[in-house]
C-alpha positions in Angstrom: 75.9 171.2 107.5 74.7 174.2 109.3 76.8 176.3 111.6 75.2 176.9 115.1 74.9 180.5 115.9 75.4 180.8 119.7 73.5 183.6 121.5 75.5 186.5 122.9 74.3 185.7 126.5 75.5 182.2 126.4 77.4 181.4 129.7 79.7 178.8 128.1 79.7 176.6 125.0 80.4 173.7 127.2 77.3 174.1 129.2 75.3 174.4 126.0 76.7 171.1 124.6 76.0 169.3 127.9 72.4 170.5 128.1 71.8 169.7 124.5 73.3 166.3 124.7 71.1 165.4 127.7 68.0 166.6 125.8 69.1 164.6 122.8 69.1 161.4 125.0 65.6 162.3 126.2 64.5 162.7 122.5 66.1 159.3 121.6 64.1 157.7 124.4 60.8 159.0 123.0 60.3 162.5 124.4 58.2 164.8 122.2 59.9 167.6 120.3 59.2 171.1 121.6 60.1 172.8 118.3 59.2 172.3 114.7 62.4 171.5 112.9 63.5 170.8 109.4 65.8 168.2 110.7 65.0 164.7 111.7 68.3 164.3 113.7 67.9 164.4 117.5 71.1 166.3 118.0 70.0 169.2 115.8 66.5 169.3 117.4 68.0 169.3 120.8 70.3 172.2 119.9 67.4 174.2 118.5 65.3 173.6 121.6 68.1 174.8 123.9 68.7 177.9 121.6 64.9 178.6 121.8 65.0 178.5 125.6 62.7 175.5 125.9 65.0 173.4 127.8 65.6 174.3 131.4 69.0 173.6 132.9 68.8 172.4 136.4 71.4 172.6 139.1 72.2 169.4 141.2 70.2 170.9 144.1 67.2 171.4 141.9 67.5 167.8 140.5 67.6 166.5 144.1 64.6 168.5 145.1 62.7 167.4 142.0 63.5 163.8 142.7 62.3 164.1 146.2 59.1 165.6 145.1 58.6 162.7 142.6 59.3 160.2 145.2 56.8 161.8 147.7 54.2 161.7 145.0 54.8 158.1 144.0 52.1 155.7 145.0 52.6 153.7 148.3 51.7 150.5 146.7 53.1 149.1 143.5 50.9 149.5 140.5 50.0 146.3 138.6 51.2 142.8 139.2 54.6 142.0 140.6 56.8 140.1 138.2 58.6 137.2 139.9 62.4 137.3 139.6 63.8 134.5 137.4 66.8 132.5 138.6 
């Protein structure tokens, strides 16, 4: 097992772990890797991406603003056929 070398300018290890874990979830759901890694494990790939500076951490205000932009850009009408609810 490899030891992670944290950069000197790291604000906190906790924040690193939180950001890497969220990125790991994205990778597990099918997001494309942003680095070429020797490892196939999502946790290692996510940590390497964060260390490389390829994952942007967002504040809650930035997340809210991004969500509002996405909602504004969403189509007014549903795309495709509506699926009836089953009872």
